[in-house]
NUGU-84498 format. One record per residue (C-alpha): x, y, z. Coordinates in steps of 0.02 Angstrom, whole numbers, plus 32768, in hexadecimal, padded with zeros to 4 digits. Each point is the difference from the previous one (the first is absolute). Layout:
XYZ...
END
This chain:
F92F5B3C72657F84802580937F4B7FED7FD47F94808280667F357FF27FF97FBC80A880257F43801F80307FD380AA80097F57803F7FCE802580B27FD880307FF77F508075808E7FFE805D7FCC808F80037F557FCD8049802D7F4E80838073805180407F83807E80077F737F76806C807A7F99806E80278088801D7F4B802F80157FCF7F4C808880797FE780567FC1809780147F617FBD7F647F94803E7F887FA07F947F59804D804A7F547FD57FDD7F728055803E7F477FF480337F79808A803B7FBF7F7D807380287F7F807D7F9D7F707FB7804C800D7F5A80B4801180597FC97F5C805B7FCF7FA37F6180AA80287FAF806B7FD580977FA17F4E7FF7803E7FF37F5880C1802B800D807C802B8097803580B5801A8090803C80707F9E8092804B7F4D802A80167FEA80C780107F4D802880227F8D808C80397FAD7FD580937F43804E7FE67FD17FC17F4D7F517FC27FC77FD87F3A7FFF80897FC1805A8064807D808280C980037FF57FFF7FA480B97F9F7F747FB5805A7FF77F5E80A97FEB80687FAC7F86807A7FCA7F8F7F6E80A380197F94806E7FCA808B7F947F65802A80317FD87F4680A5802D80108050801D80AE80A180447FBA7FA780907F9F804280AF80457F6C807A801F800880B67FFC7F68807480277FE480A97FAE7F7B8068805B7FC580A780317FB37FB9809580997FBD806F7FAD8015809D7F7E7F797FDB80777F9F7F9480407F72806F7F9A8003809380117F52805E7F5A7FC67FC9802B800D7F3E80597F5D7FFB8087804C7F85809C7FA87FDE80788028808E8086802E7F9D7FAB807B7F8D803D80AA7FE77F8C80887FF9803A80A57F987F83809D802A7FC680707F69803D80747FCE80A37FB77FF0809380247F7E801F7F7D7F7980BE7FFC80267FC67FC480B27F8C7F817FB7807F7FB97F9480757FFC80887F877F9280847FE27F917F6980B57FE87FE280197FE780C27F757F8A8009802C7F917F6980BF7FF9803E7FD17FC980BF801C7F508012
END
């Protein structure tokens, strides 16, 4: 089973996304900040990091950068309401990261996660 690490500081959004992904058959571990999510990534491998960009303590771009230093094969998807700001050239986000702009349909999220995890 594919394991997804979800980092989202909005409690309702985090629960909503975790439930939708679990219902789609994924093993989802979720955290409300980037620092805690990063500590979990140091303990065990995941297939996908799904992270909000704007979060306290450690933002999603920093989390993704550090996470892919730990595991270069980790796939990364950002979820954000700030897509224009999301991945500017200075951001140092992983090159093949996907950005899904809020609001989005859960079906779109599950479809994008599936595509990323099935890509070679």
